[in-house]
C-alpha positions in Angstrom: 12.6 98.2 208.3 13.1 94.6 209.1 12.6 91.8 206.4 10.0 89.2 206.1 12.0 85.7 205.5 9.9 82.6 203.6 12.0 79.6 204.0 11.5 76.7 202.1 12.2 74.0 203.8 12.2 72.8 207.7 14.7 70.2 207.3 18.0 70.9 209.0 19.1 73.5 206.5 15.2 75.1 207.0 15.9 74.9 211.2 18.8 76.1 210.8 17.7 79.2 209.2 15.5 80.5 211.3 17.6 79.5 214.3 20.2 82.0 212.9 17.9 84.6 211.7 15.4 84.2 214.4 17.4 86.5 216.9 17.1 89.5 214.5 13.7 89.6 215.3 12.3 89.7 211.1 9.3 87.3 210.8 10.4 84.1 209.6 7.9 81.2 208.3 8.8 77.9 206.9 7.0 76.2 204.4 7.6 72.4 204.9 5.8 69.8 202.4 5.8 66.9 205.0 3.6 66.9 207.7 4.6 67.9 211.5 6.4 64.7 213.3 3.6 62.7 215.0 4.9 62.2 218.1 7.8 63.7 220.7 8.8 60.2 221.3 12.0 59.8 219.6 11.1 56.1 218.8 7.3 56.5 217.6 9.4 59.4 215.2 11.7 57.6 213.5 9.3 54.4 213.0 6.3 56.6 211.8 7.6 60.4 210.7 8.0 60.0 206.6 9.6 63.0 204.8 9.3 62.8 201.0 11.2 65.6 201.1 14.0 63.8 203.4 14.7 60.3 201.1 18.2 60.8 203.8 16.6 61.0 206.9 16.8 57.3 208.0 20.9 57.5 207.4 23.3 58.5 210.0 24.0 61.9 210.8 25.8 63.9 213.2 26.5 67.4 214.1 30.1 68.3 214.1 31.9 70.6 216.7 31.2 73.7 214.4 27.1 72.7 214.3 27.6 72.3 218.0 29.6 75.4 218.8 27.3 78.2 216.9 23.8 75.9 219.0 25.6 76.3 222.0 27.0 80.1 221.9 23.5 81.1 220.4 21.0 78.4 221.6 22.2 76.6 224.8 18.9 75.7 225.7 18.3 73.9 222.4 21.3 71.8 223.4 20.1 71.2 226.4 16.7 70.3 225.0 19.4 67.5 222.1 20.8 66.3 225.6 17.4 65.4 227.0 16.1 63.3 224.3 18.9 60.8 224.1 21.3 62.8 221.5 25.0 62.4 222.5 28.3 63.7 223.1 31.4 62.4 221.7 33.9 64.0 223.5 37.9 64.9 222.1 39.2 61.9 224.3 36.6 59.4 223.1 39.2 60.1 219.8 42.3 59.0 221.5 44.0 55.1 220.3 45.0 53.5 223.6 48.7 54.8 223.3 47.8 58.7 223.3 45.5 57.6 226.4 48.5 57.0 228.1 50.2 60.5 228.1 47.2 62.5 227.0 46.5 66.2 229.4 43.6 67.6 228.3 43.9 71.0 227.4 41.2 73.5 227.6 40.7 74.0 223.4 39.6 69.7 223.9 36.4 71.0 224.6 35.5 72.5 221.1 36.4 69.2 219.8 32.9 67.7 220.3 30.3 65.9 218.2 26.7 65.5 218.4 24.8 62.2 217.8 21.9 60.6 217.0 19.2 59.3 214.9 19.1 62.6 212.7 14.6 62.0 213.2 15.9 62.8 217.2 17.5 65.7 216.0 15.2 67.2 213.7 12.1 66.3 216.6 14.2 68.4 218.9 15.4 71.3 216.9 11.9 71.7 215.2 10.4 71.9 219.0 12.4 74.4 220.0 12.4 76.4 216.6 8.2 76.0 217.1 8.8 77.6 220.3 10.1 81.1 218.8 7.6 83.4 218.8 8.5 85.6 215.2 9.1 81.9 214.2 5.8 79.7 212.0 6.3 76.7 210.2 3.4 75.5 208.1 3.0 72.0 207.7 1.5 70.6 204.5 2.9 73.5 202.1 4.1 72.5 198.7 5.7 74.9 197.1 4.9 75.2 193.3 7.0 77.6 191.9 8.8 81.0 192.9 7.1 84.2 192.0 9.5 86.3 190.5 10.3 89.2 187.6 13.6 89.9 185.7 14.8 93.1 186.5 15.9 95.8 183.5 19.3 94.7 184.3 18.6 90.9 183.4 18.5 89.8 187.1 15.9 87.7 188.1 14.4 89.2 191.5 12.1 86.3 193.3 9.0 87.8 195.2 7.6 85.2 196.8 6.0 81.9 196.8 3.1 80.2 194.9 1.6 76.6 196.3 -0.5 74.3 197.7 -2.0 74.2 201.1 -4.2 72.6 202.2 -6.2 71.7 198.5 -5.4 75.3 197.9 -3.7 77.7 195.7 -1.5 80.1 198.1 0.9 83.2 197.0 3.2 84.5 199.3 6.2 87.3 199.4 8.5 88.0 201.6 11.5 90.7 201.2 14.3 88.0 201.4 13.9 84.1 200.1 15.8 81.2 201.5 15.8 77.9 199.5 16.7 75.1 201.6 14.7 72.9 199.8 17.4 69.9 199.4 18.8 68.0 196.8 15.5 67.0 195.3 14.5 70.9 195.0 13.8 72.6 191.8 13.0 75.8 192.1 16.3 77.2 191.6 16.0 75.0 188.5 13.1 77.1 187.4 15.7 80.0 188.3 18.5 78.8 185.6 15.3 78.6 182.9 14.2 81.7 183.4 17.7 83.4 182.5 19.6 83.7 185.8 23.2 83.0 185.4 23.5 80.5 188.2 26.5 78.2 187.1 27.4 75.4 188.8 29.7 72.7 188.9 29.4 68.5 189.7 30.6 65.4 189.4 30.0 62.1 191.1 31.4 61.5 194.6 31.5 58.0 193.4 30.5 55.9 196.3 26.8 54.8 197.2 25.3 54.4 201.5 23.7 52.2 202.3 22.7 52.1 206.3 20.9 50.0 209.0 20.1 50.5 212.6 20.7 48.5 215.5 19.4 49.0 219.2 21.4 47.5 222.7 19.9 44.5 224.2 18.7 45.8 227.4 20.8 45.4 230.1 24.0 46.0 227.5 26.1 48.9 226.6 28.0 50.1 223.5 31.7 48.6 223.2 34.5 50.2 224.6 37.0 51.8 221.8 39.9 51.6 223.3 39.6 47.5 223.8 37.9 46.7 220.4 39.1 47.8 217.4 38.1 51.4 215.2 34.6 51.3 214.5 35.1 53.0 211.1 37.9 52.3 208.4 38.0 52.1 204.8 38.9 48.6 202.5 39.4 50.0 199.2 36.1 48.0 197.8 33.9 49.5 200.9 34.2 52.3 203.7 32.1 51.7 207.2 31.8 53.4 210.3 29.8 52.5 213.3 27.3 56.0 214.9 26.0 55.5 218.3 23.0 57.6 218.1 20.4 58.3 221.5 18.2 56.0 223.8 19.8 52.8 223.1 20.3 52.5 219.5 22.4 52.9 217.0 23.5 53.1 212.8 25.9 51.2 210.7 26.6 52.6 207.4 28.2 51.1 205.2 29.7 52.8 201.9 30.4 51.1 198.6 32.4 52.1 195.3 29.7 52.4 192.0 32.0 50.1 190.5 31.2 47.8 193.1 28.3 46.8 191.6 27.4 43.1 192.8 28.1 44.5 196.3 26.0 46.9 196.0 22.8 44.9 194.9 23.9 42.3 197.5 24.2 44.6 200.5 20.3 45.8 200.4 19.4 42.1 201.8 18.8 42.8 205.8 21.0 39.6 206.3 24.0 40.0 203.2 24.5 44.1 205.0 24.5 42.4 209.2 27.0 39.2 207.6 29.1 42.2 206.3 29.1 43.9 209.8 30.0 40.3 211.2 33.0 40.1 209.4 34.5 43.5 210.2 36.6 43.2 213.4 35.8 47.4 214.2 31.6 46.3 213.7 31.6 43.0 215.1 31.3 44.2 218.6 28.4 46.5 218.2 26.3 44.0 216.2 26.9 40.7 217.4 23.4 39.1 219.0 24.4 38.9 222.5 24.8 43.0 222.8 22.5 44.3 220.0 19.6 43.3 217.5 18.7 44.8 214.2 16.5 46.8 213.7 14.4 47.3 210.1 15.6 47.4 206.8 18.9 48.5 205.3 18.5 51.9 203.9 20.6 53.5 200.5 21.3 56.5 199.3 22.7 57.2 195.7 23.3 60.7 193.2 25.6 61.4 195.9 27.6 64.0 193.9 30.1 66.7 194.5 28.2 70.5 193.3 28.8 73.6 193.7 25.9 76.6 192.2 27.6 79.7 192.3 24.9 82.7 192.7 27.5 85.2 191.9 29.4 85.5 188.3 32.2 88.1 187.4 30.8 90.9 190.5 26.7 90.5 189.4 24.1 88.6 191.3 22.5 86.1 189.4 19.3 86.7 191.2 17.8 89.5 193.9 16.2 88.5 197.8 17.0 84.6 197.1 19.3 82.7 198.9 19.9 79.6 198.3 21.8 77.2 201.5 22.5 73.4 202.4 22.3 70.8 199.5 20.2 73.1 197.3 23.4 75.4 197.1 26.4 73.1 197.9 26.8 69.2 197.9 29.6 66.8 199.2 30.3 63.5 199.9 28.5 62.9 203.1 31.0 61.2 204.1 32.9 63.4 206.8 29.2 64.7 208.4 29.4 68.7 206.8 26.5 68.8 205.1 24.7 69.5 208.4 27.3 72.1 209.3 27.4 73.6 205.6 23.9 74.4 206.4 24.3 75.7 209.7 27.5 78.2 209.0 25.8 78.4 205.6 22.6 80.4 207.6 25.3 82.2 209.3 26.8 83.7 206.5 23.5 84.7 205.8 22.3 87.0 209.0 26.0 88.3 208.5 25.2 89.5 205.0 21.5 90.6 205.6 23.6 92.6 208.3 26.0 94.4 206.4 23.7 96.3 203.6 19.9 96.5 202.7 20.8 96.4 198.9 19.7 92.9 197.7 22.9 93.0 195.3 25.6 93.9 198.0 23.2 91.4 200.5 24.0 89.0 197.8 27.7 89.6 196.8 28.2 89.0 199.9 26.9 85.9 200.8 28.7 84.6 197.9 32.0 85.8 199.3 31.1 84.5 203.1 30.9 81.1 201.7 33.7 81.3 199.3 35.8 81.7 202.4 34.2 79.8 204.6 33.3 76.7 202.6 34.7 76.3 199.6 38.3 74.6 201.1 36.2 71.8 202.9 34.3 71.6 199.6 37.3 71.2 197.4 39.4 68.9 200.1 36.2 66.4 200.0 36.6 66.5 196.1 40.0 66.0 195.8 39.6 62.8 198.3 36.7 61.6 196.4 38.5 61.4 192.8 41.4 59.6 195.3 39.2 56.6 196.2 37.4 56.6 193.1 40.6 55.7 191.5 41.9 53.9 193.8 38.1 51.7 193.4 38.5 51.2 190.0 42.3 50.4 190.0 41.2 47.2 192.5 39.6 46.2 189.9 41.9 46.1 187.1 43.7 42.8 186.4 47.9 43.2 187.0 47.2 47.0 187.6 50.6 48.6 189.7 50.8 52.1 191.1 53.3 53.7 189.7 56.5 54.6 192.4 55.1 58.5 192.9 51.4 56.6 193.9 52.6 54.9 195.8 55.2 57.0 197.7 52.4 59.1 198.1 50.0 56.5 199.6 53.0 55.8 202.2 53.3 59.2 203.3 49.5 59.3 203.7 49.2 55.7 205.6 52.7 55.1 207.2 53.2 59.2 207.9 49.9 61.3 208.3 47.6 58.5 209.9 50.9 57.3 212.0 52.1 60.6 213.2 48.4 61.8 214.5 47.7 57.8 215.8 50.7 58.8 217.7 51.0 62.7 218.8 47.7 63.8 221.0 49.0 67.5 219.6 48.9 66.7 216.1 45.7 64.4 216.4 43.7 67.8 217.9 45.2 70.2 215.1 43.9 67.6 212.6 40.8 67.4 214.1 40.1 71.4 214.1 39.9 70.6 210.4 38.0 67.9 210.6 35.0 69.3 212.3 35.4 72.9 210.2 36.6 74.5 213.2 40.4 75.4 210.8 41.2 75.8 207.3 41.2 71.8 207.3 44.4 71.3 205.0 46.6 74.6 208.0 47.4 71.8 210.3 49.4 70.2 207.8 50.7 73.3 206.2 52.4 74.4 209.5 56.3 73.4 209.4 56.7 72.3 212.4 53.9 69.5 212.4 55.0 68.2 208.4 58.5 68.0 210.4 56.8 65.7 212.7 54.6 63.8 210.1 57.9 62.9 207.8 59.7 62.0 211.4 57.0 59.5 212.5 56.7 58.2 208.2 61.2 58.0 208.7 60.8 55.9 211.5 59.2 53.0 209.6 56.6 50.0 209.8 58.6 48.3 212.7 59.4 50.9 215.3 55.4 52.3 214.5 54.2 49.5 215.4 52.4 50.2 218.3 50.3 52.9 216.4 49.0 51.5 213.5 45.5 50.4 214.1 44.6 46.6 213.6 43.6 45.0 209.9 40.2 46.8 210.2 38.7 44.2 207.7 39.4 40.8 205.0 40.4 41.3 201.5 37.8 42.1 198.6 37.8 38.4 197.5 37.8 36.6 200.3 34.7 38.8 201.6 32.9 38.5 198.2 33.6 34.2 198.7 32.6 34.4 202.5 29.1 36.4 201.1 28.9 33.9 198.1 29.2 37.1 195.6 30.8 36.5 192.5 33.8 38.0 192.9 35.1 38.5 189.2 32.0 39.3 187.9 32.9 43.3 188.0 36.1 43.2 187.2 34.7 41.3 183.9 32.1 43.9 183.6 35.2 46.4 183.9 37.7 45.0 181.5 35.0 44.6 178.8 34.3 48.2 179.7 37.7 49.5 178.7 37.6 47.6 175.7 34.3 49.6 173.9 36.1 52.3 175.2 39.6 51.1 173.2 
């Protein structure tokens, strides 16, 4: 007998759970607090779909190759429907530098390195319509889950029996053999279990940045800028990071990430005019956002509370709960800089399906799920956290008067900036392998750990900047003081504030 499944949340995580579990024949019910999309029109949906349960729905999104591969293999019709709704596929050859394109020879595996990009509302609208067409899946909008129905077993493990919530003004109680919690970073049901004594442990630390996104639309008759004739559409200036995300139906979005310590810039960037002015100061964004090519649409969407967080549902080989499987941001969160959140949810859903198939024993299911996530997701979590820590340190150092990095720090920076970066911008084979790690198709550090690849990196590093000049990208933008002066922002305020904090701490 196959278990019935209740899924809390019908965002990307919940939809991925339905996509993975539907082929098993289980009856799956998604409980979603928000109302359904107001229209099948992507533009109407973007403007009018109110998502209290997904505050980041209008931030930039993309599906990495790992998630695209899952969709293509298991639900090819969904991939076709995404493309018919205007979603885009960005292929490996679009990532090549002008230098690499001169010698590029396509390889069969390059097709795997394809991103799906679109406005998040269009992605979710299309996935939801597809999931609703599956005969063993039901979505119940307007169902607000208040709490979990639980009992504590004799061995101390909290067993989850169902959910209690409100629907249409009435109190509802629903039971199932499997409860999937994809309520997201604002979900509170997992905290209920912790309050009831479930031995769920977690580690958490700030990602050190805030995100700001604004959407744009190409003017009639205009096309996107050439990716080879213009500077890269993404970059890192230390005091801000930026990226352009091509969307659907002539739309695209710009996301600018600002370190937490850049308080004055954080405050100013919420002004749409300031945000737009910043884009015009960045050579990689100006070709997209100048008034000859596009027009901004709507306000600047900010997103804070960005943390890396990993929750352990199994400790000392003992599950903390039974019948309850969190996934997505409920379980693991990372800095969204690399767009891995949706792929994390999809990989977790695939791991859940395999874990349920492996055994009918709830403890064995939970242990198998935990082990799969450790293997599949943990390396990317650690990789991103390591980069976050480095970026936080770099941002603080930039505001410290008289700071000068030590010899070891300068060598490490040079290795990555003048060695690794230049190598993958020069050698197509190295870029191909690095992208497999980026796209979660291989361990993120695997490519650089191969002796042959490391030797190539060292070769490019040893050549020096002059011989590698053609591989360096153009200057991504102005220095911090220059940018802040152009925006009429007090460039010394944060430096003084940081110095005051240091004095108090001392």
